[in-house]
DRENGUMAR-667170 format. One record per atom (N, C-alpha, C): x, z, y; residue in three letters; atom name; residue number from 1. Coordinates in nm, 3 decimals, m for minus. Each point is the difference from the previous one (the first is absolute). Example, Ala and Ser with C-alpha at 12.3 -4.5 7.8 and 13.67 -1.06 7.14 Angstrom:
# residues 2
ATOM         X         Z         Y   residuo   atomo   num
ATOM     1.319     0.780    m0.569       ALA       N     1
ATOM    m0.089     0.000     0.119       ALA      CA     1
ATOM     0.090     0.000     0.120       ALA       C     1
ATOM    m0.035    m0.072     0.105       SER       N     2
ATOM     0.082     0.006     0.119       SER      CA     2
ATOM    m0.077     0.073     0.109       SER       C     2
# end
This chain:
# residues 40
ATOM         X         Z         Y   residuo   atomo   num
ATOM     2.177    m1.708     0.365       MET       N     1
ATOM     0.132    m0.022     0.053       MET      CA     1
ATOM     0.067     0.136     0.015       MET       C     1
ATOM     0.123     0.006    m0.037       PHE       N     2
ATOM     0.076     0.123     0.018       PHE      CA     2
ATOM     0.145    m0.036     0.027       PHE       C     2
ATOM     0.074     0.098     0.047       ALA       N     3
ATOM     0.143    m0.018     0.024       ALA      CA     3
ATOM     0.073     0.125    m0.046       ALA       C     3
ATOM     0.119    m0.019    m0.050       LEU       N     4
ATOM     0.082     0.114    m0.041       LEU      CA     4
ATOM     0.114     0.017     0.098       LEU       C     4
ATOM     0.026     0.125     0.036       THR       N     5
ATOM     0.113     0.026     0.090       THR      CA     5
ATOM     0.131    m0.006    m0.076       THR       C     5
ATOM    m0.007     0.001    m0.133       GLN       N     6
ATOM     0.119    m0.012    m0.084       GLN      CA     6
ATOM    m0.022    m0.116    m0.097       GLN       C     6
ATOM     0.040    m0.121     0.039       PRO       N     7
ATOM    m0.027    m0.119    m0.081       PRO      CA     7
ATOM     0.050     0.010    m0.144       PRO       C     7
ATOM     0.103     0.078    m0.026       GLU       N     8
ATOM     0.052     0.012    m0.136       GLU      CA     8
ATOM    m0.101     0.065    m0.095       GLU       C     8
ATOM    m0.102     0.064     0.055       LEU       N     9
ATOM    m0.103     0.062    m0.083       LEU      CA     9
ATOM    m0.101    m0.100    m0.055       LEU       C     9
ATOM     0.007    m0.124     0.045       VAL       N    10
ATOM    m0.093    m0.103    m0.048       VAL      CA    10
ATOM     0.011    m0.012    m0.152       VAL       C    10
ATOM     0.121     0.006    m0.053       VAL       N    11
ATOM     0.020    m0.010    m0.144       VAL      CA    11
ATOM    m0.075     0.113    m0.071       VAL       C    11
ATOM     0.004     0.120     0.053       GLU       N    12
ATOM    m0.072     0.111    m0.061       GLU      CA    12
ATOM    m0.151    m0.020     0.006       GLU       C    12
ATOM    m0.049    m0.055     0.109       VAL       N    13
ATOM    m0.143    m0.029     0.012       VAL      CA    13
ATOM    m0.041    m0.103    m0.104       VAL       C    13
ATOM     0.079    m0.104    m0.016       LEU       N    14
ATOM    m0.030    m0.103    m0.100       LEU      CA    14
ATOM     0.004     0.055    m0.141       LEU       C    14
ATOM     0.095     0.087    m0.030       ARG       N    15
ATOM     0.006     0.062    m0.132       ARG      CA    15
ATOM    m0.124     0.085    m0.027       ARG       C    15
ATOM    m0.043     0.074     0.100       ALA       N    16
ATOM    m0.121     0.082    m0.015       ALA      CA    16
ATOM    m0.121    m0.089    m0.025       ALA       C    16
ATOM    m0.007    m0.111     0.070       THR       N    17
ATOM    m0.111    m0.094    m0.019       THR      CA    17
ATOM     0.001    m0.056    m0.141       THR       C    17
ATOM     0.116    m0.037    m0.050       GLU       N    18
ATOM     0.011    m0.050    m0.136       GLU      CA    18
ATOM    m0.044     0.106    m0.100       GLU       C    18
ATOM     0.032     0.126     0.027       GLY       N    19
ATOM    m0.041     0.109    m0.088       GLY      CA    19
ATOM    m0.152     0.015    m0.004       GLY       C    19
ATOM    m0.064    m0.011     0.115       VAL       N    20
ATOM    m0.146     0.009     0.006       VAL      CA    20
ATOM    m0.063    m0.116    m0.078       VAL       C    20
ATOM     0.052    m0.120     0.020       LEU       N    21
ATOM    m0.053    m0.117    m0.071       LEU      CA    21
ATOM     0.021     0.013    m0.150       LEU       C    21
ATOM     0.113     0.052    m0.041       ALA       N    22
ATOM     0.027     0.018    m0.142       ALA      CA    22
ATOM    m0.094     0.102    m0.061       ALA       C    22
ATOM    m0.032     0.105     0.075       ALA       N    23
ATOM    m0.087     0.105    m0.051       ALA      CA    23
ATOM    m0.146    m0.042    m0.006       ALA       C    23
ATOM    m0.041    m0.086     0.091       THR       N    24
ATOM    m0.142    m0.037     0.007       THR      CA    24
ATOM    m0.030    m0.131    m0.072       THR       C    24
ATOM     0.101    m0.082    m0.021       GLY       N    25
ATOM    m0.020    m0.126    m0.071       GLY      CA    25
ATOM    m0.106    m0.087     0.064       GLY       C    25
ATOM    m0.097    m0.043    m0.080       ASP       N    26
ATOM    m0.104    m0.091     0.048       ASP      CA    26
ATOM    m0.107     0.068     0.083       ASP       C    26
ATOM     0.011     0.131     0.018       ALA       N    27
ATOM    m0.103     0.073     0.076       ALA      CA    27
ATOM     0.011    m0.022     0.151       ALA       C    27
ATOM     0.108    m0.061     0.045       VAL       N    28
ATOM     0.019    m0.026     0.143       VAL      CA    28
ATOM    m0.081    m0.124     0.038       VAL       C    28
ATOM    m0.085     0.016     0.100       THR       N    29
ATOM    m0.079    m0.113     0.049       THR      CA    29
ATOM     0.007    m0.004     0.152       THR       C    29
ATOM    m0.029    m0.115     0.055       LEU       N    30
ATOM    m0.003    m0.014     0.145       LEU      CA    30
ATOM    m0.129     0.056     0.055       LEU       C    30
ATOM     0.006     0.051     0.120       CYS       N    31
ATOM    m0.120     0.046     0.069       CYS      CA    31
ATOM    m0.089    m0.122     0.022       CYS       C    31
ATOM    m0.129     0.009    m0.037       PRO       N    32
ATOM    m0.088    m0.118     0.012       PRO      CA    32
ATOM    m0.028    m0.042     0.144       PRO       C    32
ATOM     0.023     0.087     0.097       VAL       N    33
ATOM    m0.028    m0.035     0.138       VAL      CA    33
ATOM     0.128    m0.018     0.083       VAL       C    33
ATOM     0.116     0.005    m0.064       TYR       N    34
ATOM     0.127    m0.017     0.071       TYR      CA    34
ATOM     0.002    m0.135     0.071       TYR       C    34
ATOM     0.032     0.000     0.127       GLY       N    35
ATOM     0.012    m0.123     0.075       GLY      CA    35
ATOM    m0.130    m0.048     0.063       GLY       C    35
ATOM    m0.111     0.062    m0.036       GLU       N    36
ATOM    m0.127    m0.041     0.062       GLU      CA    36
ATOM    m0.009     0.059     0.139       GLU       C    36
ATOM    m0.062    m0.072     0.090       ALA       N    37
ATOM    m0.020     0.050     0.137       ALA      CA    37
ATOM    m0.091     0.121    m0.006       ALA       C    37
ATOM     0.029     0.099     0.082       ALA       N    38
ATOM    m0.076     0.126    m0.001       ALA      CA    38
ATOM    m0.143    m0.018     0.050       ALA       C    38
ATOM    m0.023    m0.096     0.085       ASN       N    39
ATOM    m0.133    m0.014     0.061       ASN      CA    39
ATOM    m0.071    m0.127    m0.043       ASN       C    39
ATOM     0.014    m0.039    m0.123       GLU       N    40
ATOM    m0.070    m0.122    m0.046       GLU      CA    40
ATOM    m0.143     0.032    m0.033       GLU       C    40
# end
């Protein structure tokens, strides 16, 4: 979770994200433990 003090910068953040995805293509994967409880 994050917040921006300048909401208009959200567009720039999204553009940067699209650039990363375009550069990495299919190499982007989800973390295998994302969402799992820490103490299971």
